[in-house]
KOLPA-964245 format. One line per field, with one value per residue (C-alpha): x, y, z. Coordinates in steps of 0.001 Angstrom, whole numbers, plus 500000, padded with zeros to 6 digits. Last residue first. Example, Ala and Ser with C-alpha at 12.3 -4.5 7.8 and 13.67 -1.06 7.14 Angstrom:
# residues 2
X = [513670 512300]
Y = [498940 495500]
Z = [507140 507800]
//
This chain:
# residues 210
X = [137847 140042 139713 135936 135685 137771 135453 132397 133953 134761 131191 130076 132456 135446 134494 134144 137611 139087 137562 139115 142537 142107 142053 139321 139342 137498 139710 142851 141634 140942 144524 146004 143839 144810 148497 147998 146336 142604 141442 138404 137015 134697 131707 130638 127517 127785 124654 126468 128773 128601 127119 128492 131377 133762 136354 137131 139827 138339 139136 139836 141282 138288 138155 138636 135687 133476 134437 133605 130310 128844 129384 127328 128455 128383 130403 133226 135098 138520 140966 138803 140609 137512 139204 141176 138426 135890 138245 138611 134844 134865 137398 135078 132201 134325 135273 131622 130915 133857 132588 129580 126124 123530 121100 121828 124431 123938 126214 123557 126011 129351 129943 132441 135570 137806 135123 135098 132467 132683 130750 131950 129440 131642 132153 129463 127050 127541 125439 122120 122476 126255 126666 123535 124692 123291 125871 129619 130013 129818 127357 128023 125748 126328 125654 125340 124125 121345 119662 120699 120682 124509 124511 125091 127331 126290 128162 125467 126216 123777 121148 119975 116608 118202 119309 115689 115193 114431 113667 111562 108809 106660 104259 107102 109637 110782 113551 113581 116357 115562 118827 117416 113977 114411 117985 118702 115349 114484 117897 117385 114126 115841 118563 116112 114061 117104 118750 115492 114740 118235 117726 115470 118497 119886 118843 120172 123681 125017 128390 128028 130167 130080]
Y = [167266 164135 163868 164231 161623 159187 159645 159003 155890 154481 154773 151731 149055 151341 152172 148484 147836 150746 149364 145972 147610 149328 145816 144648 143256 146383 147140 146352 148598 151357 151264 151147 154047 156069 155502 156497 159691 160259 163704 164201 167439 167315 169256 168177 167449 166506 164999 161786 163769 167547 170063 172034 171365 172965 172154 168612 166920 163601 160043 157435 154281 151957 152286 156058 156587 154277 155918 159382 158117 157850 161614 162956 163775 166677 166270 167524 165438 166560 166758 165628 164392 162623 159226 159551 161123 158591 155772 157269 157237 153579 152925 154703 152506 149382 150494 150842 147414 145926 147460 145142 145418 144259 147101 148371 151093 154747 157677 160245 162938 163473 166946 167390 169549 170166 172082 174487 176153 175831 178557 180304 181424 180618 177040 175249 178087 177191 174090 174398 175518 175351 171978 170543 171264 173110 173586 174343 172030 169064 166392 162914 160280 157538 153834 150561 146986 147591 144695 142623 139318 139263 142649 145870 148446 151826 155016 157406 160313 163135 164103 167250 165702 163553 166871 167828 165006 161284 158633 155925 154030 153912 156458 158969 159448 162992 163493 164821 162541 159882 157976 154443 155063 158274 158146 154450 152920 155695 155361 151599 152165 154559 152014 149088 150770 151910 148478 146748 149167 149153 150692 153276 154563 156085 159717 159493 158791 155327 154046 150379 148506 144728]
Z = [570149 570440 574230 574064 571315 573359 576331 574177 572653 576093 577262 579243 577938 578285 581862 582696 581269 583203 586411 585615 585215 588600 590089 592428 595976 597050 600053 598048 595213 597747 599008 595489 594306 597377 596621 592983 594152 594127 595272 597448 598890 601889 603166 606640 608670 612354 613905 614830 617100 616801 614395 611450 609092 606633 603990 605198 603109 602127 603336 600677 602265 602592 606367 606315 603967 606023 609317 607995 606562 610065 610621 607726 604203 601759 598581 596421 593873 592716 589815 586914 583805 582421 582340 585579 587639 586359 587343 590812 591125 590167 592922 595344 594214 594596 598116 599112 597606 599498 602740 602734 601260 603791 603221 599716 599888 599016 598286 597353 596244 594470 593015 590221 590291 587254 585340 588300 590475 594258 596039 599199 601825 604803 603610 605645 604848 601167 601819 599969 596340 596010 597734 596124 592618 589604 586829 586684 589692 587347 588543 589904 591423 593970 594051 595923 595501 592993 591202 588199 590105 590218 591933 590014 591688 590348 589408 588248 585899 586465 583866 585729 586686 589405 590880 591587 594051 594012 596605 594938 596744 593630 595159 595495 598289 599026 601576 605139 606378 608974 608541 608336 606853 604889 603582 603513 602610 600144 598483 598311 596459 594014 593314 593114 590398 588413 588398 587532 584678 583085 579612 581243 583151 579940 580491 584035 582737 583515 584711 585676 588142 588442]
//
């Protein structure tokens, strides 16, 4: 199932949090060879995990992590504005209607359905919080994954060639895209809405009523 958890609440799900940060270390440092920080617990974390991001996490039947990404509003600190403006000719992206998506991670062995479920969860966040776009930095292998599950971004800028290519992309989530991703995930958008309601439906309703 999908869970939507703010960083401040990860302590309620110790196994899920532990396995998520361990899987991030395995993917980003071991498999991709990124220069990331891994602590003595085997967790990959950075400064943006301290900004109380919202994590979208696929929880396996055993309670562990199957896949995840994190979201932050572009009105605050973001990776794209702090480190990747050179991919967009120095432009910054700052809007309450655009959130940054980073650290898209899959447990080793997770299939394309988990990736699609995560994207469908992201679309649910867009719908509930009335966000128009996600922005994110991704490498070349992710391009095939996004296309396969039916939610490819609009590329705003890129550097490098082949597998070393790094891009900044902007995602929207139309009804057609939602239907394509739902088919890839084998899940209904109605189920995503139910999971969202269970996680923080009252908070969303309070925001809309304010």
